[in-house]
C-alpha positions in Angstrom: 176.5 87.1 138.1 178.7 86.4 135.1 177.0 85.6 131.8 178.1 83.8 128.6 175.6 85.4 126.2 178.1 87.9 124.8 181.5 89.4 125.4 179.6 92.7 125.2 178.1 91.8 128.6 181.4 92.3 130.4 182.3 95.6 132.0 185.3 97.8 131.3 188.8 96.7 132.0 190.5 98.7 134.8 193.3 99.9 132.5 190.7 101.2 130.0 188.8 102.9 132.8 192.0 104.5 134.1 192.8 105.7 130.5 189.4 107.5 130.4 190.0 109.1 133.8 193.5 110.2 132.7 192.1 111.7 129.4 189.5 113.7 131.4 191.9 116.5 132.3 192.1 119.9 130.7 190.9 120.8 127.2 191.7 119.2 123.9 190.7 120.2 120.3 187.5 118.5 119.2 186.6 116.2 116.3 189.8 114.2 116.1 192.3 117.1 116.3 193.3 116.1 119.8 196.7 114.7 120.8 195.3 111.2 121.7 193.8 110.7 118.2 197.1 111.8 116.6 199.0 109.4 118.8 196.6 106.6 117.9 197.3 107.3 114.2 201.0 106.7 114.9 200.2 103.4 116.8 198.0 102.1 113.9 200.8 102.8 111.4 203.2 100.9 113.7 200.8 97.9 113.9 199.3 97.9 110.4 201.9 99.6 108.2 202.9 103.1 107.3 200.1 103.6 104.8 197.4 102.7 107.3 195.1 105.5 108.4 193.0 105.3 111.6 189.4 106.5 112.0 187.9 106.0 115.5 184.2 105.5 115.5 181.4 104.9 118.0 180.5 101.2 117.3 180.9 98.1 115.2 177.8 98.6 113.0 179.0 102.1 112.2 182.5 100.9 111.4 181.1 98.2 109.1 178.6 100.4 107.2 181.0 103.3 106.9 183.9 101.1 105.8 182.0 99.2 103.2 180.4 102.4 101.9 183.8 104.0 101.5 185.1 101.1 99.3 182.6 101.3 96.4 180.2 103.6 94.5 176.5 103.7 95.2 175.7 100.9 92.8 178.0 98.5 94.6 177.1 95.3 96.4 178.8 93.3 99.2 179.3 89.6 99.2 179.1 88.1 102.7 178.4 84.8 104.4 174.7 84.2 105.3 175.9 84.1 109.0 177.9 87.3 108.5 177.3 89.9 111.2 176.2 92.6 108.6 173.5 90.1 107.5 172.3 88.6 110.8 172.9 91.2 113.4 172.9 94.8 112.0 169.2 95.1 111.1 168.9 96.8 107.7 171.6 99.4 108.5 173.8 98.2 105.6 171.0 98.7 103.1 169.2 101.7 104.7 172.2 103.7 105.8 175.0 102.3 103.6 172.7 102.0 100.6 174.2 98.8 99.2 172.9 95.4 98.5 174.1 92.2 100.3 174.8 89.1 98.2 174.8 86.3 100.8 176.6 83.0 100.4 175.9 79.8 102.4 178.9 78.6 104.5 179.2 75.6 106.8 181.7 77.2 109.2 181.0 80.9 108.8 184.0 81.4 106.5 184.1 82.3 102.8 186.4 80.8 100.1 187.1 81.9 96.5 185.1 78.8 95.5 182.0 79.9 97.5 182.3 83.5 96.3 182.9 82.8 92.6 179.2 82.0 91.6 178.1 85.3 93.0 181.0 87.4 91.8 179.5 87.9 88.3 177.5 90.3 86.2 180.3 92.9 86.1 179.2 95.7 83.8 175.6 94.6 83.7 173.5 97.6 84.6 170.6 95.4 85.7 172.6 93.8 88.5 174.0 95.3 91.6 177.8 95.2 91.1 179.6 92.9 93.6 182.6 95.1 94.4 183.5 94.2 98.0 183.8 90.9 99.9 183.1 91.1 103.6 184.5 88.6 106.1 184.6 88.5 109.9 187.8 87.6 111.6 186.8 85.9 113.9 183.7 84.5 112.0 180.3 84.5 113.6 180.8 80.8 114.1 183.9 81.4 116.2 186.3 80.1 113.5 189.4 81.8 112.3 190.7 82.4 108.8 194.3 81.4 108.4 196.8 83.9 107.0 196.9 81.9 103.7 193.1 81.9 103.5 192.9 85.7 103.8 195.6 86.1 101.2 193.7 83.9 98.8 190.6 85.9 99.3 192.4 89.2 98.7 194.1 87.8 95.5 190.7 86.6 94.3 189.1 90.0 94.9 191.9 92.1 93.5 192.1 90.0 90.3 188.4 91.0 89.7 188.7 94.6 90.7 187.0 94.0 94.0 188.1 94.9 97.6 188.3 92.9 100.8 186.9 94.2 104.0 187.5 92.5 107.4 185.1 93.0 110.3 187.6 92.7 113.2 185.2 93.0 116.1 187.3 90.1 117.6 190.5 90.7 115.6 192.6 90.4 118.8 191.2 86.9 119.5 192.2 85.9 116.0 195.7 87.3 116.4 195.9 85.3 119.7 194.8 82.1 118.1 197.0 82.4 115.1 199.9 83.8 117.2 200.7 86.5 114.6 200.8 90.2 114.3 198.1 92.4 112.8 200.6 93.3 110.0 201.0 89.6 109.1 197.3 88.8 109.2 195.9 92.0 107.6 198.4 94.1 105.7 200.7 91.5 104.2 197.7 89.4 103.0 196.3 92.4 101.0 193.2 93.4 103.0 191.9 96.8 101.9 190.1 97.8 105.1 189.6 96.4 108.6 187.7 97.4 111.7 189.6 96.9 114.9 187.2 96.0 117.7 187.6 97.2 121.3 184.1 96.9 122.9 184.3 93.1 123.0 187.7 93.2 124.5 187.5 95.6 127.5 186.5 99.0 126.1 183.5 101.0 127.3 182.7 102.1 123.7 184.5 102.6 120.4 186.1 100.8 117.5 188.7 101.9 115.0 188.2 101.7 111.3 191.5 101.3 109.5 192.1 102.1 105.9 195.1 99.8 105.4 196.1 101.1 102.0 195.3 104.7 102.6 193.4 104.9 99.3 190.0 105.8 100.9 191.3 108.2 103.5 190.6 111.3 101.5 186.9 110.6 101.4 186.6 108.9 104.7 186.4 112.0 106.9 183.4 113.3 104.9 181.7 109.9 104.9 182.3 109.5 108.7 180.6 112.8 109.4 177.7 112.0 107.1 177.3 108.6 108.9 177.2 110.3 112.3 180.3 108.5 113.4 182.5 111.5 114.0 182.8 112.0 117.8 183.2 115.6 119.0 185.2 114.4 122.1 187.1 111.8 120.1 189.9 111.7 122.6 187.8 109.4 124.8 187.6 106.8 122.1 191.3 107.2 121.1 192.5 107.1 124.7 190.8 103.7 125.2 192.3 102.2 122.1 195.7 103.5 123.0 195.4 101.7 126.4 194.4 98.5 124.6 197.6 98.7 122.5 199.8 99.6 125.4 202.1 96.7 126.3 199.8 94.6 124.0 197.0 94.6 126.5 194.7 93.5 123.7 196.7 90.3 123.4 196.6 89.6 127.2 192.9 90.0 127.3 192.3 87.9 124.1 194.7 85.2 125.3 192.6 84.9 128.5 189.2 84.8 126.9 190.4 82.3 124.3 191.9 80.1 127.0 188.6 80.3 129.0 186.7 79.2 125.9 189.0 76.2 125.5 188.5 75.3 129.2 184.7 75.7 128.9 184.7 73.5 125.8 186.8 70.8 127.5 184.5 70.8 130.6 181.3 70.6 128.5 182.6 67.8 126.3 183.2 65.7 129.5 179.4 65.7 129.9 177.3 63.0 128.2 175.4 64.1 125.1 177.3 67.3 124.5 178.6 67.9 121.0 180.8 70.7 119.7 179.4 72.3 116.5 182.5 74.2 115.4 186.2 74.0 116.5 187.1 76.3 119.3 189.4 78.9 117.7 188.5 82.0 119.7 186.5 83.0 122.7 183.2 81.4 121.5 181.9 77.9 122.2 179.0 76.4 120.1 177.5 73.2 121.4 174.5 71.0 121.1 173.1 69.4 124.3 169.8 68.3 125.6 167.0 70.8 126.3 167.0 69.7 130.0 170.7 70.6 130.2 170.1 74.0 128.5 167.3 74.8 130.9 169.3 73.9 133.9 172.3 75.9 132.7 170.1 79.0 132.2 169.3 79.0 135.9 172.9 80.0 136.4 173.7 82.2 133.4 172.4 83.7 130.2 173.5 82.6 126.7 172.1 82.7 123.2 170.5 80.1 121.0 172.2 79.3 117.8 171.0 77.5 114.7 169.7 73.9 114.5 169.3 73.5 118.3 172.8 74.6 119.2 173.7 77.3 121.8 176.5 79.9 121.8 178.5 80.6 124.9 181.0 83.5 124.8 183.9 84.0 127.2 185.2 87.5 128.1 188.3 89.1 129.4 186.9 88.7 133.0 185.6 85.1 132.7 187.2 82.9 135.4 187.4 79.1 135.7 185.1 79.5 138.7 182.5 81.0 136.5 182.8 78.1 134.1 182.7 75.5 136.9 179.5 77.1 138.3 177.9 76.9 134.8 179.0 73.2 134.5 177.6 72.5 137.9 174.2 74.1 137.0 174.2 72.0 133.7 174.4 68.9 135.8 171.5 69.9 138.1 168.2 68.3 137.2 
């Protein structure tokens, strides 16, 4: 049965599985000294600019905590949306493992703006206040919305003018690139982002993400911090091989294009039903809707999906979602 609870529910894309099989031959040096990881570094420079440095890690929480930790001293704090993944879905890992405070900001659509951040970006030099030194955003946001290139550039300018850094959680970065129809260089490097995580698990990988130091400024410390954070894989080639396959012939874009298109189809079908209301615009592979409790209960007989805030539900499409899966869900929604 296909589910709409999360794109993490999907299996592994066949090209990624083949890449793992192909990498499972012979011996390679450990801890990132392998040929696959070196090759991945070249690909990341091609996609994000010549200063970019790649650091494969096990998972998204590790990428977020490690990346944020590397951008500031111990007394630093991170500004994020209340709905931000590091605030809602990563337990107390940022505080307990990263050792930094979160300053949360309300946001109607999951996105931050300079105007929303400004009231919190204060107290610089005050020893009694955790110093807001990094702004964290998700691209795509937890509400399925995408920052435009101009919006990211404005945030980067705001941060840098105050001596702050901008970190982008890119668990669904490929979906954002698909929606905006742009390159990673245009969306991330040219706008002035300091660090970004490139997500793979939600887009066909078995495991693994890639933390990218866009400017190269933190690279010297990162290898030590990655080891301290237990994110240095001994057999790193198996993470790097998957990421290489995702970049090969822009497989990441093919998969993101498909999951985005399926979300649009799902939203269109749902909105044809009486009493269904979209909560946010569909700009990625997520659909957030309000509908009657009876419809929700009927739909859950067919598939799993998550509750959202204020009575809404979240439905996520994956690289392997089909129109048939969506039609079956719609059919179940109509069943009394």
